N, C-alpha and C positions, 0 to 999 in steps of 0.2 A: 342919650339915655344916661342917667346918673348911676354909677356903680356904688352900691351902699354896703356890700358884704364881700367876703372872700369867695363865697360860693358863686356869686354873680361874676366876680372878676375872672375866675378861671374858665368861664363859659363864653367870654367875649373875645372875638377875634381881634387881632391887631392889624390895622391897615395903615401903612406908611409908604410914601414914595414908591408907588407902583408895585409893592409887594403886599401880599395878604398872608398873614401867619394864622394858622388855625387856633381855636381856643386852647388854652393850656390843658384843660380837661381832656381834650382829644389827643394831645401830645403824650400825656401820661398813659392813657389807655393804649395808644399805638406803640409806644416804645419802652414801656416798663420792663418787658421781658428781655429786650436787647440790652438795656442798661444793667439789669440784674446779672445777665450772663457775662458781660464784660467784667463786672465786679467779682463775680464768682470765679471766673477764669484767672483773675489776678490775685485774689485773696485766698482762694482754696478753702474757704470757710463760709458756710451758708449764712450764719448769723451776721458775720462781718459784711457779706455781700448785700444782705437785706438792709442793714444799717446804712451802708454807703450808698446804695441805690436811693434810699430815702433822702440822704444828704444831697445827692446829685439833683433830684427833683426840687428840693428846697432851694438850692443854689440857682437852678435854672429858673424857677419861678421868681426869685428875687431879682434876677437879671433879665427876665423875659421881655420887658419893655424895651431893653436896649439891644435885643437881637436884631441885627441889621439885614439878615437874609443873604449875606455874601457866601454862606455855605449852607448845606442842607441841615435841617433841624437835627437829624440823627447824628450827623458828623459833629455838630456843636455839643450834643449830649454825650457822645463818646469822648470828646475832649475833656468835658467836665468830669466824667466818670474815671478816666485814666488819671487825671490830676488828683482827684479825691483818693483814689486807691494808692497812688504813689505817696501822697501826703500821709495817709494812714500808715503805710509801711515804714516810712521814714520816722514817724513819731513813735513807732513801736506799739500803736494801738492794737495791732494784730496780736501781739504777744500777750497783752493785758486780758483780752477777751477769750483767748484760746485756752481751753482747759488742759489739753495735753498735745504736744507736737510729737508724733511718732514717726520716725524715719521709715523709709520703705523696708529696710532690712529688719528693723524692730517689728514692724507690722507682720512680716513673714514669720518671724520667730514666735510672736505672741498670737498670731492668727487674727489680728485686729482688722477692722474694716478699713478699706482704702477709699481715698477720695475718687469720685467720679463726677465729671461735668456733663450735664445733660445735652449740651450742644456738640459734644464730640462723638463722631460716629465711628467708634472703634469697636471691633467685634467683641472683644472681651474686656471685662472690667480691669483685669490685671494689667493688660497692655496700656490702658489709659492711665492707670496709676503710675506705671513706669515712665510713660511719656511726660506726665505732669511733674514727676520728680526730676526728670532730666531738664525740663523747662525751668524749674526753680533754680537750677544751677547757672542759667544764662545770665549775663549782665542785664541790668534793668531795661535798657533801651531795646536790646535784642528780644527780651522776653515780651515786652509790650507790643512791639511790631509783629512778632510771630503770633502772639495770642489774637491780635486784631485780625490778622490775615487768615490764620488757620481755624480758629475757633469761631470768630464772628463773620468771616467771609468778606472782609473789607478789601477793596482794591488798594494797590500801592498809592494811588492818588488820594484816596480817602484817608489812608493811614498818614500820609504826609500832612494833610490838613489837621488831623487829630493831634499828631505829635509835633506840629509846627516845625517840620523839617522839609528839605527838598525831596523830590521823588527819588533822585539818585542816592541820597543818604538812606532812604528807606530800603531801596533795592540792596544796598550794601549791608545794612543791618540784617535784612532777611537772609541774605547769602551767608553771612557770618553765623547767624542763629542756626541755620540748617547744618552748616559745617560743624559747629560745636555740638549740636544734637547728635549728629552722626557719630562723632567721636565718643560722646558719653554713652550712647545706646550700644555702640559696638563694644565698648569696654564692659558694659553691664552684661550683654549677652555672651561675651567670651567667658566671663566669670561664672555664669549660670548655665 
């Protein structure tokens, strides 16, 4: 069957060397929310998360034919999403699009809205804002590993694949992230 358009291309499964990868259209429908949530968890801005999720799927589509099936599709997409988010943060794109960055204490003083991630099951909005503010203070690799485990529910093995590190490195990153969060949150609650 000859593929003559993009709309046809995204509907055709890839079959190579004993693996069958579903049509790209199915991948987008199945994993769009997961990719968006990873981007939102890292960027803390809905518009940035939407833009980066689109970039993730554009990149995935561009490289779709070269996907070799050595990892799960969702793990591959998470790796692309994490890399796109880190790239955006490094380039400062986050600051260009953000209208105003209000710290947690300023939000308390001004009564402003606080960030809330839909994937986080914390009873009160205030607690999630405090948690995300503490997560923002973590070193980049700790923040990424912690977000993937606690917000997205990935296992240490999956995080190791996404971050291209050993499982023992991920275990160490998660331990340090939790230790640092405990210190930060303890200090916050002692002050308040």
